[in-house]
N, CA, C and O atoms as a DFTB+ gen file, in Angstrom:
328 C
 N C O
     1  1      97.315      99.153      93.039
     2  2      97.262     100.606      93.004
     3  2      98.616     101.203      92.607
     4  3      98.687     102.125      91.794
     5  1      99.667     100.670      93.187
     6  2     101.009     101.151      92.860
     7  2     101.323     100.927      91.388
     8  3     101.960     101.758      90.742
     9  1     100.869      99.793      90.869
    10  2     101.113      99.476      89.459
    11  2     100.464     100.514      88.543
    12  3     101.047     100.926      87.539
    13  1      99.245     100.930      88.907
    14  2      98.528     101.925      88.109
    15  2      99.295     103.240      88.082
    16  3      99.419     103.879      87.038
    17  1      99.808     103.636      89.251
    18  2     100.573     104.886      89.347
    19  2     101.844     104.812      88.505
    20  3     102.181     105.756      87.790
    21  1     102.547     103.679      88.596
    22  2     103.784     103.496      87.840
    23  2     103.508     103.537      86.337
    24  3     104.223     104.200      85.586
    25  1     102.476     102.830      85.908
    26  2     102.134     102.803      84.485
    27  2     101.725     104.193      84.007
    28  3     102.057     104.601      82.894
    29  1     101.000     104.912      84.861
    30  2     100.582     106.265      84.495
    31  2     101.782     107.180      84.296
    32  3     101.834     107.960      83.345
    33  1     102.740     107.073      85.202
    34  2     103.948     107.892      85.090
    35  2     104.744     107.529      83.848
    36  3     105.257     108.406      83.152
    37  1     104.847     106.233      83.572
    38  2     105.558     105.780      82.381
    39  2     104.871     106.301      81.119
    40  3     105.520     106.682      80.145
    41  1     103.556     106.304      81.168
    42  2     102.788     106.776      80.024
    43  2     103.120     108.226      79.714
    44  3     103.342     108.590      78.559
    45  1     103.153     109.041      80.744
    46  2     103.452     110.457      80.556
    47  2     104.890     110.654      80.087
    48  3     105.161     111.455      79.193
    49  1     105.802     109.913      80.703
    50  2     107.212     110.067      80.358
    51  2     107.531     109.573      78.950
    52  3     108.284     110.214      78.217
    53  1     106.961     108.444      78.579
    54  2     107.308     107.818      77.307
    55  2     106.509     108.328      76.122
    56  3     107.002     108.316      74.994
    57  1     105.285     108.775      76.356
    58  2     104.441     109.155      75.227
    59  2     104.116     110.630      75.178
    60  3     103.599     111.105      74.167
    61  1     104.401     111.371      76.231
    62  2     104.090     112.794      76.231
    63  2     102.608     113.074      76.321
    64  3     102.135     114.101      75.835
    65  1     101.869     112.165      76.943
    66  2     100.418     112.321      76.997
    67  2     100.004     113.592      77.735
    68  3      98.957     114.171      77.443
    69  1     100.810     114.014      78.671
    70  2     100.483     115.216      79.427
    71  2     100.474     116.439      78.518
    72  3      99.848     117.452      78.832
    73  1     101.171     116.338      77.391
    74  2     101.228     117.446      76.447
    75  2     100.324     117.200      75.250
    76  3     100.362     117.952      74.276
    77  1      99.527     116.170      75.317
    78  2      98.580     115.887      74.257
    79  2      99.113     114.998      73.152
    80  3      98.353     114.561      72.288
    81  1     100.387     114.728      73.166
    82  2     100.959     113.837      72.166
    83  2     100.822     114.336      70.747
    84  3     100.663     113.538      69.823
    85  1     100.879     115.649      70.556
    86  2     100.596     116.218      69.246
    87  2     101.626     115.848      68.182
    88  3     101.365     116.000      66.988
    89  1     102.784     115.367      68.602
    90  2     103.829     115.068      67.625
    91  2     103.757     113.643      67.086
    92  3     104.592     113.235      66.278
    93  1     102.764     112.897      67.534
    94  2     102.670     111.497      67.119
    95  2     101.846     111.330      65.851
    96  3     100.974     112.143      65.544
    97  1     102.134     110.283      65.139
    98  2     101.329     109.939      63.977
    99  2     100.012     109.343      64.448
   100  3      99.948     108.680      65.484
   101  1      98.976     109.587      63.679
   102  2      97.694     108.972      63.986
   103  2      97.635     107.599      63.348
   104  3      98.054     107.414      62.206
   105  1      97.114     106.641      64.091
   106  2      97.043     105.283      63.563
   107  2      96.250     105.195      62.265
   108  3      96.606     104.430      61.370
   109  1      95.187     105.967      62.162
   110  2      94.351     105.860      60.976
   111  2      95.110     106.249      59.715
   112  3      94.798     105.772      58.623
   113  1      96.104     107.114      59.868
   114  2      96.890     107.508      58.702
   115  2      97.849     106.406      58.267
   116  3      98.432     106.468      57.185
   117  1      98.005     105.401      59.119
   118  2      98.864     104.262      58.792
   119  2      98.027     103.087      58.282
   120  3      98.524     101.969      58.141
   121  1      96.762     103.358      58.012
   122  2      95.885     102.286      57.561
   123  2      95.505     101.371      58.709
   124  3      95.141     100.214      58.494
   125  1      95.587     101.875      59.906
   126  2      95.326     101.037      61.076
   127  2      94.049     101.401      61.792
   128  3      93.040     101.722      61.165
   129  1      94.098     101.350      63.103
   130  2      92.916     101.557      63.911
   131  2      92.602     103.035      64.060
   132  3      93.457     103.895      63.845
   133  1      91.357     103.314      64.434
   134  2      90.943     104.710      64.529
   135  2      91.566     105.410      65.733
   136  3      91.996     104.769      66.693
   137  1      91.604     106.722      65.662
   138  2      92.233     107.489      66.730
   139  2      91.481     107.362      68.043
   140  3      92.040     107.633      69.106
   141  1      90.218     106.952      67.984
   142  2      89.438     106.835      69.215
   143  2      89.805     105.585      70.004
   144  3      89.480     105.482      71.187
   145  1      90.474     104.641      69.365
   146  2      90.799     103.402      70.065
   147  2      92.276     103.251      70.397
   148  3      92.631     102.813      71.492
   149  1      93.127     103.609      69.460
   150  2      94.555     103.494      69.753
   151  2      95.289     104.764      69.378
   152  3      96.463     104.730      69.008
   153  1      94.605     105.864      69.473
   154  2      95.118     107.205      69.288
   155  2      96.240     107.427      68.307
   156  3      96.010     107.894      67.192
   157  1      97.439     107.103      68.702
   158  2      98.581     107.439      67.859
   159  2      99.762     106.538      68.148
   160  3      99.829     105.886      69.190
   161  1     100.693     106.513      67.207
   162  2     101.877     105.686      67.364
   163  2     103.107     106.450      66.935
   164  3     103.058     107.248      66.000
   165  1     104.204     106.208      67.613
   166  2     105.476     106.777      67.194
   167  2     106.158     105.800      66.248
   168  3     105.801     104.624      66.187
   169  1     107.134     106.296      65.517
   170  2     107.867     105.448      64.598
   171  2     108.579     104.306      65.289
   172  3     108.895     103.291      64.668
   173  1     108.833     104.474      66.580
   174  2     109.499     103.425      67.337
   175  2     108.567     102.265      67.643
   176  3     109.004     101.206      68.093
   177  1     107.274     102.475      67.396
   178  2     106.304     101.422      67.657
   179  2     105.617     101.519      69.001
   180  3     104.821     100.647      69.350
   181  1     105.908     102.559      69.760
   182  2     105.223     102.710      71.046
   183  2     103.840     103.304      70.828
   184  3     103.633     104.140      69.949
   185  1     102.904     102.854      71.647
   186  2     101.559     103.395      71.578
   187  2     101.593     104.822      72.115
   188  3     102.092     105.053      73.217
   189  1     101.078     105.766      71.367
   190  2     101.180     107.163      71.744
   191  2     100.012     107.725      72.510
   192  3     100.035     108.904      72.863
   193  1      98.988     106.936      72.784
   194  2      97.869     107.440      73.568
   195  2      97.752     106.728      74.890
   196  3      98.295     105.641      75.090
   197  1      97.026     107.368      75.794
   198  2      96.864     106.816      77.134
   199  2      95.470     106.275      77.385
   200  3      95.122     105.998      78.533
   201  1      94.660     106.116      76.345
   202  2      93.328     105.552      76.484
   203  2      92.441     106.379      77.413
   204  3      91.474     105.862      77.973
   205  1      92.764     107.651      77.577
   206  2      91.942     108.548      78.368
   207  2      92.040     108.369      79.874
   208  3      91.342     109.056      80.619
   209  1      92.886     107.467      80.333
   210  2      92.956     107.195      81.760
   211  2      94.363     107.346      82.306
   212  3      94.596     107.118      83.493
   213  1      95.301     107.725      81.455
   214  2      96.687     107.808      81.891
   215  2      97.377     106.470      81.868
   216  3      98.494     106.329      82.366
   217  1      96.707     105.470      81.283
   218  2      97.298     104.132      81.203
   219  2      97.394     103.679      79.750
   220  3      96.597     104.086      78.905
   221  1      98.366     102.846      79.480
   222  2      98.517     102.307      78.132
   223  2      97.406     101.330      77.814
   224  3      96.881     100.655      78.701
   225  1      97.057     101.262      76.559
   226  2      96.168     100.191      76.113
   227  2      96.933      98.889      76.223
   228  3      98.064      98.789      75.746
   229  1      96.339      97.909      76.836
   230  2      97.028      96.643      77.041
   231  2      96.756      95.636      75.947
   232  3      95.842      95.805      75.140
   233  1      97.549      94.600      75.928
   234  2      97.398      93.550      74.946
   235  2      96.007      92.926      75.046
   236  3      95.549      92.584      76.136
   237  1      95.348      92.782      73.909
   238  2      94.040      92.155      73.883
   239  2      92.889      93.117      74.077
   240  3      91.734      92.718      73.924
   241  1      93.157      94.373      74.408
   242  2      92.069      95.320      74.578
   243  2      91.537      95.777      73.232
   244  3      92.270      95.818      72.244
   245  1      90.276      96.115      73.202
   246  2      89.622      96.522      71.965
   247  2      90.328      97.687      71.292
   248  3      90.642      98.689      71.934
   249  1      90.571      97.553      70.018
   250  2      91.107      98.642      69.225
   251  2      92.614      98.688      69.146
   252  3      93.169      99.382      68.294
   253  1      93.285      97.965      70.015
   254  2      94.745      97.972      69.962
   255  2      95.257      96.624      70.443
   256  3      96.049      96.552      71.382
   257  1      94.811      95.576      69.809
   258  2      95.120      94.225      70.279
   259  2      96.590      93.878      70.187
   260  3      97.040      92.905      70.791
   261  1      97.345      94.670      69.432
   262  2      98.767      94.376      69.303
   263  2      99.643      95.327      70.107
   264  3     100.852      95.407      69.893
   265  1      99.014      96.051      71.040
   266  2      99.773      96.890      71.952
   267  2     100.010      96.086      73.227
   268  3      99.057      95.590      73.829
   269  1     101.254      95.952      73.642
   270  2     101.525      95.190      74.853
   271  2     101.133      95.985      76.087
   272  3     100.904      97.191      76.000
   273  1     101.055      95.329      77.229
   274  2     100.647      95.988      78.463
   275  2     101.649      97.042      78.905
   276  3     101.322      97.909      79.715
   277  1     102.867      96.975      78.381
   278  2     103.860      97.987      78.721
   279  2     103.798      99.171      77.758
   280  3     104.582     100.114      77.872
   281  1     102.860      99.116      76.808
   282  2     102.664     100.234      75.906
   283  2     103.439     100.160      74.613
   284  3     103.493     101.141      73.871
   285  1     104.036      99.033      74.328
   286  2     104.793      98.891      73.087
   287  2     103.918      98.246      72.024
   288  3     103.383      97.155      72.220
   289  1     103.779      98.936      70.892
   290  2     102.985      98.370      69.804
   291  2     103.803      97.322      69.068
   292  3     104.916      97.591      68.615
   293  1     103.245      96.136      68.955
   294  2     103.921      95.051      68.251
   295  2     103.618      95.153      66.755
   296  3     104.476      94.865      65.921
   297  1     102.412      95.557      66.428
   298  2     102.000      95.696      65.033
   299  2     101.116      96.922      64.935
   300  3      99.893      96.810      64.857
   301  1     101.729      98.081      64.938
   302  2     100.981      99.331      64.998
   303  2     100.481      99.750      63.627
   304  3     101.267      99.918      62.696
   305  1      99.190      99.915      63.507
   306  2      98.617     100.417      62.268
   307  2      98.784      99.504      61.080
   308  3      98.770      99.972      59.941
   309  1      98.942      98.207      61.311
   310  2      99.025      97.257      60.223
   311  2     100.332      97.306      59.455
   312  3     100.393      96.843      58.316
   313  1     101.367      97.852      60.047
   314  2     102.643      97.977      59.341
   315  2     103.560      96.774      59.524
   316  3     104.657      96.740      58.966
   317  1     103.130      95.813      60.281
   318  2     103.997      94.666      60.524
   319  2     104.606      94.710      61.910
   320  3     104.298      95.598      62.704
   321  1     105.452      93.771      62.194
   322  2     106.022      93.653      63.532
   323  2     107.156      94.645      63.731
   324  3     108.051      94.775      62.896
   325  1     107.095      95.330      64.845
   326  2     108.145      96.291      65.188
   327  2     109.309      95.559      65.814
   328  3     110.306      96.182      66.179
């Protein structure tokens, strides 16, 4: 339970999910996954969406298999390794 709370807070702090993340690029515009699965990515390679639950998409989850459990995209939108 504590882990979920910590990850949720990190998600808000690092991605701005509480504000809708409007400043992030959409993955689909990078030739990558659709916005419904991995929402958006920043140029730094961090996953910009919270998967609707306040948590990062984890490694191996559908639609963002290259997003680590800490929310860092390893290969966001097919652009190669960050």
